[in-house]
C-alpha positions in Angstrom: 35.5 -14.3 -93.5 35.3 -17.7 -95.1 32.0 -19.6 -95.3 33.4 -22.3 -93.0 32.9 -20.0 -90.0 29.2 -19.5 -90.8 26.1 -21.5 -90.2 27.1 -25.0 -89.2 28.4 -24.9 -85.6 30.4 -28.0 -86.2 32.8 -25.9 -88.3 33.7 -23.5 -85.5 37.0 -24.0 -83.8 36.9 -24.6 -80.1 40.2 -24.1 -78.3 41.0 -25.8 -75.0 43.6 -25.5 -72.2 46.9 -27.1 -73.2 46.5 -26.4 -76.9 48.9 -24.2 -78.8 47.5 -20.7 -79.1 46.9 -19.6 -82.8 49.7 -17.2 -83.7 48.6 -13.7 -84.8 49.8 -10.4 -85.9 47.3 -7.6 -85.5 47.3 -3.8 -85.6 45.9 -1.7 -82.8 43.9 1.5 -83.1 47.1 3.6 -83.2 48.7 1.6 -86.1 51.1 -0.4 -83.9 51.5 -4.0 -85.0 51.5 -6.7 -82.3 52.9 -10.1 -83.0 52.0 -12.8 -80.4 55.4 -14.4 -80.8 57.2 -11.1 -80.1 55.2 -10.5 -76.9 55.8 -14.1 -75.7 59.6 -13.7 -76.5 59.7 -10.8 -74.1 58.7 -13.3 -71.4 55.1 -12.0 -71.0 52.0 -14.0 -70.7 49.1 -12.7 -72.8 45.4 -12.2 -72.0 43.6 -12.0 -75.3 39.9 -11.1 -74.8 37.2 -10.8 -77.4 34.2 -8.6 -76.8 31.1 -7.7 -78.9 31.2 -3.9 -79.2 33.0 -0.8 -78.0 31.1 1.5 -75.5 28.3 -0.9 -74.7 27.6 -1.5 -71.0 29.1 -5.0 -70.5 32.1 -4.3 -72.7 32.8 -1.0 -70.9 32.6 -2.8 -67.5 35.0 -5.5 -68.7 37.5 -3.1 -70.3 37.5 -0.8 -67.2 38.0 -3.8 -64.9 41.2 -4.7 -66.9 42.2 -1.0 -66.8 41.8 -0.8 -63.1 43.9 -3.9 -62.6 46.7 -3.0 -65.0 49.3 -2.2 -62.4 49.1 -5.7 -61.0 48.9 -7.3 -64.4 51.8 -5.3 -65.8 54.0 -6.0 -62.8 53.4 -9.7 -63.3 54.5 -9.5 -66.9 51.0 -9.9 -68.4 50.0 -8.2 -71.6 46.3 -7.5 -72.2 44.8 -7.2 -75.6 41.1 -6.5 -76.3 39.6 -7.5 -79.7 36.3 -6.6 -81.4 35.2 -6.0 -85.0 35.0 -2.2 -84.4 36.9 0.3 -86.5 40.1 2.1 -85.4 38.1 5.3 -84.8 35.6 3.5 -82.6 38.5 1.9 -80.6 40.2 5.3 -80.3 37.1 6.9 -79.0 36.4 4.0 -76.5 40.1 4.1 -75.3 40.0 7.9 -74.8 36.6 8.0 -73.1 37.4 5.1 -70.7 41.1 6.0 -70.4 42.1 2.4 -71.3 45.8 1.6 -70.7 46.1 -1.4 -73.0 45.8 -1.9 -76.8 42.5 -2.7 -78.6 43.3 -4.8 -81.7 41.6 -4.4 -85.0 39.8 -7.4 -86.5 37.3 -5.8 -88.8 37.4 -8.9 -91.1 37.1 -11.4 -88.3 40.2 -13.4 -89.1 41.4 -13.4 -85.5 37.9 -14.3 -84.3 37.8 -17.2 -86.6 41.2 -18.5 -85.5 40.1 -18.4 -81.9 36.6 -19.7 -82.6 34.7 -16.7 -81.0 32.5 -15.9 -84.1 29.6 -18.1 -83.1 25.9 -18.7 -83.4 24.1 -16.6 -80.7 20.5 -16.5 -79.6 18.9 -13.4 -78.2 15.2 -12.8 -77.6 14.4 -15.7 -79.8 16.5 -14.6 -82.7 19.5 -16.6 -83.9 22.5 -14.8 -85.5 26.3 -15.0 -85.8 28.2 -12.8 -83.5 31.1 -12.5 -81.1 31.0 -14.7 -78.0 32.6 -12.8 -75.2 35.7 -15.0 -74.7 39.1 -14.9 -72.9 42.3 -16.7 -73.6 45.4 -16.8 -71.4 48.5 -17.6 -73.4 51.6 -18.8 -71.4 55.1 -17.8 -72.4 55.6 -21.1 -74.2 52.6 -20.3 -76.5 50.1 -22.7 -74.9 46.7 -21.9 -73.6 46.2 -22.1 -69.9 42.7 -20.7 -70.1 40.2 -20.8 -73.0 36.8 -19.6 -71.9 33.8 -18.9 -74.3 30.6 -17.0 -73.4 32.0 -15.4 -70.3 30.1 -12.8 -68.3 31.6 -9.3 -68.2 31.0 -8.7 -64.4 33.5 -10.4 -62.2 35.4 -11.8 -65.2 38.7 -9.9 -64.6 38.8 -11.1 -61.0 38.5 -14.7 -62.3 41.3 -14.1 -64.8 43.5 -12.5 -62.0 42.9 -15.6 -59.8 43.9 -17.9 -62.8 47.1 -15.8 -63.1 47.7 -16.2 -59.3 47.4 -12.4 -58.8 44.4 -12.5 -56.4 
């Protein structure tokens, strides 16, 4: 990760609704490469969500909520991708244990996190550090963002995304 993403919060990208989504090509934990442009060309909207760590309580709750709503999401031509800095092995274990039915993308170097501005200064118990802000982006078929939310809560978040997609 470049130094520009560290320290000074003024250097962190903040995406907003209506902006073009940063393009990406990323590998999932099974070695499949996903290109945003290819998924959009299939006429699908994309929900790209960033979470701090595999198998932690909030991240598990959020992933399982997406899993449990996958039939409605898939039938509405919505592709879901989860992203964290965890390894392929960690993603594989998380996917198997929770029976996840969508890809978890690898971003061990934080390039995708930097593009989407989710690697941010965080505060916890009086300590300040850089980490992943739980964030969700909805990318429309034309490549624009219709949702760009930073610092979301895991509980109830998928319901809010479903409402945004007119699926609730």
